[in-house]
MIDOSE-1310 file (N, C-alpha, C; in nm, 2 decimals, decimal comma, always signed):
residues 300
mrgk	+5,57/+2,70/+3,51/+5,50/+2,58/+3,56/+5,36/+2,57/+3,51; +5,29/+2,69/+3,50/+5,15/+2,69/+3,45/+5,14/+2,63/+3,31; +5,24/+2,67/+3,22/+5,23/+2,62/+3,09/+5,25/+2,47/+3,08; +5,34/+2,42/+3,16/+5,37/+2,27/+3,16/+5,24/+2,20/+3,22
rwlw	+5,18/+2,26/+3,32/+5,06/+2,20/+3,37/+4,95/+2,18/+3,26; +4,93/+2,29/+3,19/+4,83/+2,28/+3,08/+4,87/+2,19/+2,97; +5,00/+2,17/+2,95/+5,04/+2,08/+2,85/+5,01/+1,94/+2,89; +5,03/+1,91/+3,02/+5,00/+1,77/+3,07/+4,84/+1,75/+3,06
vali	+4,77/+1,85/+3,10/+4,62/+1,84/+3,09/+4,58/+1,81/+2,95; +4,63/+1,89/+2,85/+4,60/+1,86/+2,71/+4,64/+1,72/+2,67; +4,75/+1,68/+2,71/+4,80/+1,54/+2,68/+4,70/+1,44/+2,73; +4,67/+1,45/+2,86/+4,58/+1,35/+2,92/+4,44/+1,35/+2,85
vgvg	+4,39/+1,47/+2,82/+4,26/+1,48/+2,75/+4,27/+1,41/+2,62; +4,38/+1,44/+2,54/+4,39/+1,38/+2,41/+4,40/+1,23/+2,42; +4,48/+1,18/+2,51/+4,48/+1,03/+2,53/+4,35/+0,98/+2,57; +4,27/+1,05/+2,65/+4,14/+1,00/+2,69/+4,05/+1,00/+2,57
ilvs	+4,06/+1,10/+2,48/+3,97/+1,10/+2,36/+4,01/+0,98/+2,27; +4,13/+0,95/+2,25/+4,18/+0,84/+2,17/+4,13/+0,71/+2,23; +4,15/+0,69/+2,36/+4,11/+0,57/+2,42/+3,96/+0,55/+2,41; +3,88/+0,66/+2,43/+3,74/+0,65/+2,42/+3,69/+0,62/+2,28
khwl	+3,76/+0,68/+2,18/+3,72/+0,65/+2,04/+3,75/+0,51/+2,01; +3,86/+0,46/+2,06/+3,89/+0,31/+2,03/+3,79/+0,22/+2,10; +3,76/+0,26/+2,22/+3,67/+0,17/+2,30/+3,52/+0,18/+2,24; +3,48/+0,30/+2,20/+3,34/+0,32/+2,16/+3,32/+0,29/+2,01
ldta	+3,42/+0,32/+1,93/+3,39/+0,33/+1,78/+3,48/+0,23/+1,70; +3,59/+0,19/+1,75/+3,69/+0,12/+1,66/+3,69/-0,03/+1,69; +3,63/-0,08/+1,79/+3,64/-0,22/+1,83/+3,51/-0,29/+1,81; +3,52/-0,40/+1,72/+3,40/-0,49/+1,70/+3,40/-0,60/+1,81
aapg	+3,29/-0,65/+1,84/+3,27/-0,75/+1,94/+3,33/-0,89/+1,89; +3,38/-0,96/+1,98/+3,42/-1,10/+1,95/+3,30/-1,19/+1,95; +3,29/-1,29/+1,87/+3,17/-1,38/+1,86/+3,15/-1,45/+2,00; +3,02/-1,46/+2,04/+2,99/-1,53/+2,15/+2,96/-1,68/+2,12
epyv	+2,86/-1,74/+2,18/+2,83/-1,88/+2,16/+2,80/-1,90/+2,01; +2,86/-2,01/+1,95/+2,84/-2,03/+1,80/+2,69/-2,03/+1,76; +2,66/-1,97/+1,65/+2,53/-1,97/+1,59/+2,53/-2,05/+1,46; +2,44/-2,14/+1,44/+2,44/-2,23/+1,33/+2,32/-2,20/+1,24
idid	+2,36/-2,19/+1,11/+2,26/-2,17/+1,00/+2,27/-2,30/+0,91; +2,18/-2,39/+0,93/+2,18/-2,52/+0,86/+2,09/-2,50/+0,73; +2,16/-2,47/+0,62/+2,08/-2,45/+0,49/+2,01/-2,57/+0,45; +2,07/-2,69/+0,47/+2,00/-2,81/+0,43/+1,87/-2,83/+0,50
alhr	+1,88/-2,81/+0,63/+1,76/-2,82/+0,72/+1,65/-2,72/+0,68; +1,70/-2,59/+0,65/+1,60/-2,49/+0,60/+1,54/-2,53/+0,47; +1,62/-2,59/+0,38/+1,56/-2,64/+0,25/+1,46/-2,75/+0,27; +1,49/-2,84/+0,36/+1,40/-2,95/+0,38/+1,27/-2,90/+0,44
tata	+1,27/-2,81/+0,53/+1,15/-2,75/+0,60/+1,07/-2,67/+0,50; +1,14/-2,60/+0,41/+1,07/-2,51/+0,32/+1,00/-2,59/+0,21; +1,06/-2,70/+0,16/+1,00/-2,78/+0,05/+0,90/-2,88/+0,10; +0,89/-2,90/+0,23/+0,79/-3,00/+0,28/+0,66/-2,94/+0,30
agpl	+0,64/-2,81/+0,29/+0,52/-2,74/+0,33/+0,42/-2,72/+0,21; +0,46/-2,74/+0,09/+0,36/-2,72/-0,02/+0,43/-2,66/-0,14; +0,35/-2,61/-0,24/+0,41/-2,55/-0,36/+0,49/-2,42/-0,33; +0,61/-2,41/-0,39/+0,70/-2,30/-0,36/+0,66/-2,18/-0,43
pqsi	+0,69/-2,06/-0,38/+0,66/-1,93/-0,44/+0,74/-1,92/-0,57; +0,69/-1,82/-0,66/+0,74/-1,80/-0,79/+0,85/-1,69/-0,80; +0,83/-1,59/-0,72/+0,92/-1,47/-0,73/+0,92/-1,38/-0,61; +1,01/-1,29/-0,61/+1,01/-1,19/-0,50/+1,02/-1,05/-0,55
evek	+0,96/-0,96/-0,49/+0,96/-0,81/-0,53/+1,02/-0,74/-0,41; +1,08/-0,62/-0,45/+1,14/-0,53/-0,34/+1,09/-0,39/-0,37; +1,05/-0,33/-0,26/+1,00/-0,19/-0,27/+1,10/-0,10/-0,18; +1,16/+0,00/-0,24/+1,25/+0,09/-0,16/+1,16/+0,21/-0,12
vgdf	+1,14/+0,22/+0,01/+1,05/+0,32/+0,06/+1,12/+0,45/+0,09; +1,25/+0,44/+0,11/+1,33/+0,56/+0,14/+1,47/+0,54/+0,16; +1,55/+0,65/+0,19/+1,69/+0,65/+0,22/+1,71/+0,73/+0,35; +1,82/+0,69/+0,42/+1,87/+0,78/+0,53/+2,02/+0,75/+0,54
afpe	+2,08/+0,80/+0,64/+2,23/+0,79/+0,65/+2,28/+0,79/+0,79; +2,38/+0,71/+0,82/+2,44/+0,70/+0,95/+2,59/+0,73/+0,92; +2,67/+0,78/+1,02/+2,81/+0,78/+1,00/+2,87/+0,64/+0,98; +2,97/+0,63/+0,89/+3,02/+0,50/+0,86/+3,07/+0,43/+0,98
tmvv	+3,13/+0,50/+1,07/+3,19/+0,43/+1,19/+3,08/+0,37/+1,28; +2,95/+0,42/+1,27/+2,84/+0,36/+1,34/+2,79/+0,23/+1,28; +2,83/+0,21/+1,15/+2,78/+0,09/+1,08/+2,89/-0,02/+1,08; +3,01/+0,01/+1,06/+3,12/-0,08/+1,06/+3,23/-0,03/+1,16
agsg	+3,26/-0,10/+1,26/+3,35/-0,05/+1,36/+3,49/-0,01/+1,30; +3,54/+0,10/+1,33/+3,67/+0,14/+1,28/+3,67/+0,21/+1,15; +3,55/+0,23/+1,09/+3,54/+0,30/+0,96/+3,55/+0,46/+0,99; +3,54/+0,53/+0,88/+3,56/+0,68/+0,88/+3,43/+0,75/+0,93
fgmh	+3,43/+0,88/+0,92/+3,32/+0,96/+0,97/+3,24/+1,01/+0,85; +3,26/+0,96/+0,73/+3,17/+1,00/+0,62/+3,03/+0,94/+0,65; +2,93/+0,99/+0,57/+2,80/+0,94/+0,59/+2,77/+0,81/+0,50; +2,72/+0,71/+0,56/+2,69/+0,58/+0,50/+2,54/+0,58/+0,46
rmvl	+2,51/+0,58/+0,33/+2,37/+0,58/+0,29/+2,31/+0,44/+0,32; +2,19/+0,44/+0,37/+2,11/+0,32/+0,40/+1,97/+0,33/+0,34; +1,91/+0,22/+0,32/+1,78/+0,22/+0,25/+1,67/+0,15/+0,35; +1,55/+0,19/+0,32/+1,43/+0,13/+0,39/+1,36/+0,04/+0,29
lahr	+1,35/-0,09/+0,32/+1,29/-0,18/+0,22/+1,17/-0,26/+0,28; +1,09/-0,31/+0,19/+0,99/-0,41/+0,21/+1,00/-0,51/+0,10; +0,98/-0,64/+0,13/+0,98/-0,74/+0,02/+0,85/-0,81/+0,02; +0,82/-0,86/-0,10/+0,69/-0,94/-0,12/+0,73/-1,07/-0,19
vlwp	+0,69/-1,18/-0,13/+0,70/-1,31/-0,19/+0,57/-1,35/-0,26; +0,58/-1,40/-0,38/+0,46/-1,42/-0,46/+0,45/-1,56/-0,51; +0,33/-1,62/-0,49/+0,28/-1,74/-0,54/+0,18/-1,70/-0,65; +0,14/-1,80/-0,73/+0,04/-1,76/-0,83/-0,09/-1,71/-0,77
drsl	-0,13/-1,75/-0,65/-0,26/-1,71/-0,60/-0,25/-1,65/-0,46; -0,13/-1,62/-0,41/-0,11/-1,56/-0,28/+0,02/-1,48/-0,26; +0,03/-1,41/-0,15/+0,15/-1,34/-0,13/+0,18/-1,32/+0,02; +0,31/-1,29/+0,05/+0,36/-1,27/+0,18/+0,45/-1,15/+0,18
vidt	+0,43/-1,06/+0,28/+0,52/-0,95/+0,29/+0,62/-0,97/+0,40; +0,75/-0,93/+0,37/+0,85/-0,94/+0,47/+0,90/-0,80/+0,51; +0,87/-0,76/+0,63/+0,90/-0,62/+0,68/+0,81/-0,52/+0,60; +0,79/-0,41/+0,67/+0,69/-0,31/+0,61/+0,74/-0,17/+0,61
amsp	+0,88/-0,15/+0,63/+0,94/-0,02/+0,63/+0,87/+0,07/+0,73; +0,86/+0,20/+0,70/+0,79/+0,29/+0,80/+0,74/+0,41/+0,72; +0,65/+0,48/+0,78/+0,58/+0,59/+0,71/+0,67/+0,71/+0,69; +0,65/+0,80/+0,59/+0,73/+0,92/+0,57/+0,73/+1,01/+0,70
eaak	+0,61/+1,01/+0,77/+0,61/+1,09/+0,89/+0,70/+1,03/+1,00; +0,69/+0,90/+1,02/+0,77/+0,84/+1,12/+0,92/+0,85/+1,09; +0,95/+0,85/+0,96/+1,09/+0,85/+0,92/+1,16/+0,98/+0,94; +1,09/+1,08/+0,98/+1,15/+1,21/+1,01/+1,25/+1,20/+1,13
slpg	+1,24/+1,09/+1,21/+1,33/+1,07/+1,32/+1,47/+1,02/+1,27; +1,48/+0,97/+1,14/+1,60/+0,92/+1,09/+1,69/+1,03/+1,03; +1,82/+1,03/+1,05/+1,90/+1,13/+0,99/+1,90/+1,13/+0,84; +1,87/+1,25/+0,78/+1,88/+1,26/+0,64/+1,78/+1,18/+0,56
akmd	+1,67/+1,15/+0,62/+1,57/+1,06/+0,56/+1,51/+1,13/+0,43; +1,50/+1,06/+0,32/+1,42/+1,10/+0,20/+1,33/+0,99/+0,17; +1,20/+1,01/+0,18/+1,10/+0,91/+0,16/+1,03/+0,92/+0,03; +0,98/+0,80/-0,01/+0,90/+0,79/-0,13/+0,75/+0,75/-0,09
aaaf	+0,67/+0,85/-0,08/+0,53/+0,83/-0,03/+0,46/+0,74/-0,12; +0,48/+0,74/-0,25/+0,41/+0,65/-0,34/+0,45/+0,50/-0,31; +0,58/+0,48/-0,29/+0,63/+0,35/-0,26/+0,57/+0,30/-0,13; +0,55/+0,39/-0,03/+0,49/+0,35/+0,10/+0,35/+0,31/+0,08
ervq	+0,28/+0,38/-0,01/+0,14/+0,34/-0,04/+0,13/+0,21/-0,11; +0,23/+0,17/-0,19/+0,23/+0,04/-0,26/+0,25/-0,07/-0,15; +0,33/-0,04/-0,05/+0,35/-0,14/+0,05/+0,22/-0,16/+0,13; +0,15/-0,05/+0,16/+0,02/-0,06/+0,23/-0,08/-0,14/+0,14
samr	-0,08/-0,12/+0,01/-0,17/-0,20/-0,07/-0,13/-0,35/-0,07; +0,00/-0,37/-0,07/+0,05/-0,51/-0,07/+0,01/-0,58/+0,06; +0,02/-0,50/+0,17/-0,02/-0,56/+0,30/-0,17/-0,60/+0,31; -0,25/-0,51/+0,25/-0,39/-0,54/+0,25/-0,42/-0,67/+0,17
aana	-0,35/-0,69/+0,06/-0,37/-0,80/-0,03/-0,30/-0,93/+0,02; -0,21/-0,92/+0,11/-0,12/-1,03/+0,15/-0,20/-1,13/+0,23; -0,15/-1,26/+0,22/-0,20/-1,36/+0,30/-0,13/-1,37/+0,44; -0,01/-1,31/+0,44/+0,07/-1,31/+0,57/+0,17/-1,20/+0,56
ivft	+0,20/-1,15/+0,68/+0,30/-1,04/+0,70/+0,39/-1,09/+0,81; +0,52/-1,09/+0,78/+0,62/-1,13/+0,88/+0,73/-1,02/+0,89; +0,80/-1,03/+1,00/+0,90/-0,93/+1,03/+1,04/-1,00/+1,07; +1,15/-0,94/+1,02/+1,28/-0,99/+1,06/+1,30/-0,95/+1,21
hehp	+1,25/-0,83/+1,25/+1,25/-0,79/+1,39/+1,16/-0,68/+1,41; +1,16/-0,63/+1,53/+1,05/-0,54/+1,58/+1,09/-0,39/+1,58; +1,20/-0,35/+1,52/+1,23/-0,21/+1,52/+1,14/-0,13/+1,44; +1,12/+0,00/+1,46/+1,02/+0,08/+1,39/+1,04/+0,09/+1,24
dhvg	+1,16/+0,08/+1,19/+1,18/+0,08/+1,05/+1,15/-0,05/+0,98; +1,10/-0,15/+1,05/+1,06/-0,28/+1,00/+0,91/-0,31/+1,02; +0,86/-0,26/+1,14/+0,72/-0,28/+1,17/+0,64/-0,15/+1,15; +0,71/-0,04/+1,12/+0,64/+0,09/+1,12/+0,53/+0,10/+1,01
glas	+0,54/+0,02/+0,90/+0,44/+0,02/+0,80/+0,31/-0,03/+0,86; +0,32/-0,13/+0,94/+0,20/-0,19/+1,01/+0,15/-0,09/+1,11; +0,24/-0,03/+1,19/+0,20/+0,07/+1,29/+0,12/+0,18/+1,23; +0,15/+0,22/+1,11/+0,09/+0,33/+1,04/-0,02/+0,29/+0,94
ahdf	-0,06/+0,16/+0,95/-0,16/+0,11/+0,85/-0,29/+0,19/+0,86; -0,34/+0,22/+0,74/-0,47/+0,30/+0,73/-0,58/+0,21/+0,78; -0,58/+0,08/+0,76/-0,69/-0,01/+0,80/-0,63/-0,13/+0,87; -0,58/-0,10/+0,99/-0,51/-0,20/+1,07/-0,60/-0,32/+1,09
asma	-0,72/-0,30/+1,12/-0,81/-0,41/+1,15/-0,82/-0,52/+1,04; -0,81/-0,47/+0,91/-0,82/-0,57/+0,80/-0,69/-0,65/+0,79; -0,58/-0,60/+0,85/-0,45/-0,67/+0,84/-0,41/-0,75/+0,96; -0,48/-0,72/+1,07/-0,44/-0,79/+1,20/-0,43/-0,94/+1,19
gkvq	-0,53/-1,00/+1,13/-0,54/-1,14/+1,12/-0,43/-1,20/+1,03; -0,36/-1,12/+0,95/-0,25/-1,17/+0,86/-0,12/-1,16/+0,93; -0,11/-1,09/+1,03/+0,02/-1,06/+1,09/+0,08/-1,18/+1,17; +0,19/-1,23/+1,12/+0,26/-1,34/+1,19/+0,37/-1,28/+1,28
itag	+0,34/-1,23/+1,39/+0,44/-1,17/+1,48/+0,47/-1,27/+1,59; +0,59/-1,28/+1,63/+0,63/-1,37/+1,73/+0,61/-1,31/+1,87; +0,61/-1,39/+1,97/+0,59/-1,34/+2,11/+0,71/-1,25/+2,14; +0,83/-1,29/+2,10/+0,95/-1,22/+2,13/+0,95/-1,08/+2,07
qlng	+0,89/-1,07/+1,95/+0,87/-0,94/+1,88/+0,77/-0,85/+1,95; +0,65/-0,91/+1,97/+0,54/-0,83/+2,03/+0,57/-0,79/+2,17; +0,63/-0,88/+2,25/+0,65/-0,85/+2,39/+0,79/-0,79/+2,43; +0,88/-0,78/+2,33/+1,01/-0,74/+2,36/+1,02/-0,59/+2,38
pkld	+1,13/-0,54/+2,45/+1,14/-0,40/+2,48/+1,17/-0,31/+2,36; +1,20/-0,37/+2,25/+1,24/-0,29/+2,13/+1,12/-0,24/+2,05; +1,00/-0,30/+2,08/+0,88/-0,26/+2,00/+0,83/-0,12/+2,05; +0,82/-0,03/+1,97/+0,77/+0,11/+2,00/+0,62/+0,10/+2,01
rsaf	+0,57/+0,07/+2,12/+0,42/+0,05/+2,14/+0,35/+0,19/+2,12; +0,42/+0,30/+2,14/+0,35/+0,43/+2,12/+0,32/+0,46/+1,98; +0,39/+0,39/+1,89/+0,37/+0,41/+1,74/+0,24/+0,35/+1,69; +0,18/+0,26/+1,77/+0,05/+0,20/+1,73/-0,07/+0,26/+1,80
apgt	-0,17/+0,27/+1,73/-0,30/+0,33/+1,78/-0,35/+0,24/+1,90; -0,41/+0,31/+2,00/-0,46/+0,23/+2,11/-0,55/+0,12/+2,07; -0,52/+0,00/+2,13/-0,60/-0,12/+2,11/-0,56/-0,20/+1,99; -0,47/-0,15/+1,90/-0,43/-0,23/+1,79/-0,34/-0,35/+1,82
lesl	-0,24/-0,32/+1,90/-0,15/-0,43/+1,94/-0,23/-0,55/+2,01; -0,33/-0,51/+2,08/-0,41/-0,62/+2,15/-0,48/-0,71/+2,06; -0,50/-0,66/+1,94/-0,57/-0,75/+1,84/-0,48/-0,85/+1,77; -0,35/-0,84/+1,79/-0,26/-0,93/+1,73/-0,25/-1,06/+1,81
rpfd	-0,23/-1,17/+1,75/-0,21/-1,30/+1,81/-0,07/-1,35/+1,79; +0,02/-1,33/+1,89/+0,15/-1,37/+1,87/+0,17/-1,52/+1,88; +0,28/-1,57/+1,82/+0,30/-1,72/+1,83/+0,45/-1,74/+1,87; +0,48/-1,85/+1,91/+0,62/-1,89/+1,94/+0,66/-2,02/+1,87
yqgl	+0,79/-2,04/+1,85/+0,83/-2,16/+1,79/+0,97/-2,20/+1,84; +1,01/-2,32/+1,82/+1,15/-2,36/+1,85/+1,20/-2,42/+1,72; +1,33/-2,41/+1,70/+1,39/-2,47/+1,58/+1,36/-2,39/+1,46; +1,31/-2,46/+1,36/+1,27/-2,40/+1,23/+1,12/-2,40/+1,22
yava	+1,06/-2,30/+1,16/+0,91/-2,29/+1,15/+0,87/-2,24/+1,01; +0,80/-2,33/+0,94/+0,75/-2,29/+0,81/+0,63/-2,21/+0,82; +0,64/-2,08/+0,80/+0,53/-1,99/+0,81/+0,44/-1,99/+0,68; +0,49/-2,04/+0,57/+0,42/-2,06/+0,45/+0,51/-2,16/+0,36
pgvv	+0,45/-2,22/+0,26/+0,54/-2,30/+0,18/+0,65/-2,22/+0,12; +0,77/-2,27/+0,14/+0,89/-2,21/+0,09/+0,94/-2,10/+0,18; +0,88/-2,07/+0,29/+0,92/-1,96/+0,38/+0,94/-2,01/+0,52; +1,06/-2,00/+0,57/+1,09/-2,07/+0,70/+1,16/-1,96/+0,79
lqka	+1,12/-1,96/+0,92/+1,18/-1,87/+1,02/+1,28/-1,94/+1,11; +1,38/-1,87/+1,15/+1,48/-1,92/+1,24/+1,51/-1,81/+1,34; +1,50/-1,83/+1,46/+1,53/-1,72/+1,56/+1,68/-1,68/+1,56; +1,70/-1,55/+1,57/+1,84/-1,50/+1,57/+1,84/-1,38/+1,67
pghs	+1,81/-1,40/+1,80/+1,82/-1,29/+1,89/+1,96/-1,24/+1,91; +1,96/-1,11/+1,93/+2,09/-1,04/+1,94/+2,07/-0,89/+1,91; +2,04/-0,86/+1,79/+2,01/-0,72/+1,76/+1,89/-0,68/+1,83; +1,79/-0,77/+1,85/+1,68/-0,75/+1,93/+1,63/-0,89/+1,98
agsq	+1,54/-0,89/+2,08/+1,50/-1,01/+2,13/+1,42/-1,09/+2,03; +1,35/-1,02/+1,94/+1,26/-1,09/+1,84/+1,33/-1,11/+1,71; +1,46/-1,08/+1,69/+1,52/-1,09/+1,56/+1,51/-1,24/+1,51; +1,49/-1,25/+1,38/+1,49/-1,39/+1,32/+1,53/-1,38/+1,18
lvyv	+1,58/-1,49/+1,12/+1,61/-1,50/+0,98/+1,49/-1,55/+0,91; +1,47/-1,51/+0,79/+1,36/-1,55/+0,70/+1,42/-1,61/+0,58; +1,41/-1,74/+0,57/+1,46/-1,82/+0,45/+1,35/-1,83/+0,35; +1,38/-1,80/+0,22/+1,28/-1,82/+0,12/+1,34/-1,90/+0,01
elas	+1,27/-2,00/-0,04/+1,31/-2,08/-0,15/+1,20/-2,08/-0,26; +1,24/-2,04/-0,38/+1,15/-2,03/-0,50/+1,14/-2,16/-0,57; +1,04/-2,18/-0,65/+1,02/-2,29/-0,74/+1,14/-2,31/-0,83; +1,20/-2,20/-0,87/+1,32/-2,21/-0,96/+1,44/-2,27/-0,90
garf	+1,44/-2,28/-0,76/+1,55/-2,33/-0,69/+1,63/-2,22/-0,63; +1,60/-2,09/-0,66/+1,67/-1,98/-0,60/+1,64/-1,98/-0,45; +1,75/-1,95/-0,37/+1,73/-1,95/-0,23/+1,78/-1,81/-0,17; +1,70/-1,76/-0,07/+1,73/-1,63/-0,01/+1,73/-1,64/+0,14
lfvg	+1,81/-1,56/+0,20/+1,81/-1,56/+0,35/+1,80/-1,41/+0,39; +1,69/-1,37/+0,44/+1,67/-1,23/+0,48/+1,72/-1,22/+0,63; +1,81/-1,13/+0,65/+1,88/-1,13/+0,78/+1,85/-1,01/+0,86; +1,76/-0,93/+0,82/+1,72/-0,81/+0,90/+1,84/-0,72/+0,92
dvaw	+1,86/-0,69/+1,05/+1,97/-0,60/+1,09/+2,09/-0,67/+1,15; +2,10/-0,80/+1,13/+2,22/-0,87/+1,18/+2,34/-0,79/+1,12; +2,33/-0,76/+0,99/+2,43/-0,68/+0,92/+2,36/-0,56/+0,86; +2,43/-0,44/+0,87/+2,38/-0,32/+0,80/+2,45/-0,31/+0,67
ssdn	+2,56/-0,37/+0,65/+2,64/-0,35/+0,53/+2,70/-0,49/+0,50; +2,73/-0,51/+0,37/+2,80/-0,63/+0,32/+2,93/-0,64/+0,39; +2,99/-0,53/+0,43/+3,12/-0,53/+0,49/+3,12/-0,59/+0,63; +3,00/-0,58/+0,70/+2,99/-0,65/+0,83/+3,02/-0,80/+0,81
igrq	+2,97/-0,86/+0,70/+2,99/-1,00/+0,68/+3,12/-1,03/+0,61; +3,15/-0,95/+0,51/+3,27/-0,98/+0,43/+3,40/-0,96/+0,51; +3,40/-0,85/+0,59/+3,52/-0,82/+0,67/+3,51/-0,88/+0,81; +3,39/-0,94/+0,85/+3,37/-0,99/+0,98/+3,39/-0,88/+1,09
vgrp	+3,34/-0,76/+1,06/+3,35/-0,65/+1,15/+3,21/-0,60/+1,17; +3,16/-0,61/+1,29/+3,02/-0,57/+1,32/+3,02/-0,42/+1,36; +2,90/-0,38/+1,41/+2,89/-0,24/+1,46/+2,97/-0,22/+1,58; +3,01/-0,09/+1,61/+3,09/-0,06/+1,72/+3,02/-0,06/+1,85
rltg	+3,09/-0,05/+1,96/+3,03/-0,06/+2,09/+2,93/+0,05/+2,11; +2,95/+0,17/+2,06/+2,86/+0,28/+2,08/+2,73/+0,25/+2,02; +2,72/+0,20/+1,90/+2,60/+0,16/+1,83/+2,53/+0,05/+1,92; +2,61/-0,04/+1,96/+2,55/-0,15/+2,04/+2,48/-0,10/+2,17
llld	+2,55/+0,00/+2,23/+2,49/+0,06/+2,35/+2,37/+0,14/+2,32; +2,37/+0,21/+2,21/+2,25/+0,29/+2,18/+2,13/+0,20/+2,14; +2,16/+0,08/+2,08/+2,05/-0,01/+2,04/+2,03/-0,12/+2,15; +2,11/-0,12/+2,25/+2,10/-0,22/+2,36/+2,10/-0,36/+2,29
edrp	+2,20/-0,39/+2,21/+2,20/-0,52/+2,14/+2,31/-0,61/+2,20; +2,29/-0,74/+2,19/+2,39/-0,84/+2,23/+2,49/-0,85/+2,13; +2,60/-0,77/+2,14/+2,70/-0,77/+2,03/+2,77/-0,90/+2,01; +2,81/-0,98/+2,11/+2,87/-1,11/+2,09/+2,78/-1,20/+2,01
avaa	+2,65/-1,20/+2,04/+2,55/-1,28/+1,97/+2,54/-1,24/+1,82; +2,54/-1,11/+1,79/+2,54/-1,06/+1,66/+2,67/-1,10/+1,58; +2,78/-1,09/+1,65/+2,91/-1,13/+1,59/+2,91/-1,28/+1,56; +2,85/-1,36/+1,64/+2,84/-1,50/+1,61/+2,76/-1,53/+1,49
qlra	+2,65/-1,45/+1,47/+2,56/-1,46/+1,36/+2,63/-1,41/+1,23; +2,72/-1,31/+1,24/+2,79/-1,26/+1,13/+2,89/-1,37/+1,08; +2,95/-1,44/+1,18/+3,04/-1,55/+1,14/+2,97/-1,66/+1,07; +2,85/-1,69/+1,12/+2,77/-1,80/+1,05/+2,73/-1,76/+0,91
lalv	+2,69/-1,63/+0,89/+2,65/-1,58/+0,76/+2,77/-1,59/+0,66; +2,89/-1,57/+0,71/+3,01/-1,58/+0,62/+3,03/-1,73/+0,57; +2,97/-1,82/+0,64/+2,98/-1,96/+0,60/+2,86/-2,01/+0,51; +2,76/-1,92/+0,49/+2,65/-1,96/+0,41/+2,69/-1,99/+0,26
psnv	+2,65/-2,09/+0,20/+2,69/-2,12/+0,06/+2,66/-2,00/-0,03; +2,75/-1,99/-0,13/+2,73/-1,87/-0,22/+2,61/-1,87/-0,30; +2,54/-1,99/-0,32/+2,42/-1,99/-0,40/+2,30/-1,96/-0,31; +2,32/-1,92/-0,19/+2,21/-1,87/-0,11/+2,23/-1,72/-0,10
hvvl	+2,13/-1,64/-0,14/+2,15/-1,49/-0,15/+2,11/-1,43/-0,02; +2,21/-1,38/+0,05/+2,19/-1,31/+0,18/+2,13/-1,17/+0,15; +2,01/-1,14/+0,20/+1,94/-1,02/+0,17/+1,96/-0,92/+0,29; +2,02/-0,81/+0,27/+2,04/-0,71/+0,38/+1,93/-0,61/+0,37
ahdp	+1,89/-0,56/+0,49/+1,77/-0,47/+0,49/+1,81/-0,33/+0,46; +1,94/-0,29/+0,47/+1,97/-0,15/+0,46/+2,08/-0,12/+0,37; +2,14/-0,21/+0,30/+2,26/-0,19/+0,22/+2,22/-0,15/+0,07; +2,23/-0,02/+0,03/+2,19/+0,02/-0,10/+2,27/-0,04/-0,21
lale	+2,40/-0,07/-0,19/+2,48/-0,13/-0,29/+2,44/-0,27/-0,32; +2,41/-0,34/-0,21/+2,37/-0,48/-0,22/+2,23/-0,49/-0,29; +2,15/-0,39/-0,26/+2,01/-0,39/-0,33/+2,03/-0,37/-0,48; +2,11/-0,28/-0,52/+2,12/-0,26/-0,67/+2,19/-0,37/-0,73
rdie	+2,29/-0,43/-0,67/+2,36/-0,55/-0,72/+2,26/-0,67/-0,74; +2,17/-0,69/-0,64/+2,08/-0,80/-0,65/+1,97/-0,78/-0,75; +1,93/-0,65/-0,77/+1,83/-0,63/-0,87/+1,89/-0,64/-1,01; +2,01/-0,59/-1,03/+2,09/-0,61/-1,15/+2,11/-0,75/-1,19
agly	+2,13/-0,84/-1,09/+2,14/-0,98/-1,11/+2,01/-1,05/-1,14; +1,90/-0,98/-1,13/+1,77/-1,04/-1,15/+1,72/-1,13/-1,04; +1,77/-1,10/-0,92/+1,72/-1,19/-0,81/+1,58/-1,16/-0,77; +1,54/-1,03/-0,78/+1,40/-1,00/-0,75/+1,37/-0,87/-0,83
rrgf	+1,24/-0,85/-0,84/+1,19/-0,73/-0,92/+1,18/-0,61/-0,84; +1,21/-0,49/-0,90/+1,20/-0,37/-0,84/+1,06/-0,32/-0,84; +1,00/-0,29/-0,72/+0,87/-0,23/-0,71/+0,76/-0,34/-0,70; +0,66/-0,32/-0,62/+0,55/-0,41/-0,60/+0,45/-0,38/-0,72
ggqp	+0,43/-0,49/-0,80/+0,34/-0,48/-0,91/+0,20/-0,50/-0,87; +0,12/-0,56/-0,97/-0,02/-0,58/-0,94/-0,04/-0,70/-0,85; -0,16/-0,72/-0,80/-0,19/-0,82/-0,71/-0,18/-0,96/-0,77; -0,14/-1,06/-0,70/-0,13/-1,20/-0,76/-0,27/-1,26/-0,79
């Protein structure tokens, strides 16, 4: 009898593990309320604000890795490499930085992080020279470069941070020196907002309260949509499979909202380049295609 009892216990435990794995790791969220990305409206807003930018640069500040199943629900348990990026939009006489990555010191909290200190310093120099700094959202790997800025005071007036980003629960206030956040002047908007000629913001709450899309249109006609962490991998969009429930719980994200945004991204015209913040394969593909230059060069 004792042997049969333990067999039943083992069977129940095994079934519990399988059910838990399915519930936590294998199931993507169904889309919630439809999310709309109107590329024509973004184009009209971008081109109405003045001369369009000439080019975009990308700086890879580091690498880290998450288990594949934490990135795309139902994937395996191998490690999925991810990158930390900052982008710079260039006009002949001005520049704008999109996301600021994070410092090598702060990145020690990321699993398997390998950082490029020289690249981080180039991001810092670009921030000092920039006319504006914007964020796709307020997580540390996107605002951390600002939090670790050597001369925050000289950058504060350039920071275009939204009220949702500054006041949201996802902003790690402890990463900023005392008094620095108080020097920022947040703004809010509804609909579409041209933060600079050719650069338009659209709110996309879900991954965080302050998440937003950043649309960029160049004078050449090339169009880009920076989506932050709506998707961590091209597979999230291509397969329409988002992050699993466990990742959503850890990040406290609105998974149905993110799933609706993934559905909208799948409908974006192919001539609009969707820029992912953490996908190394997409990064290399886009650089190889000449969509933007690798590394921040000299000042405009």
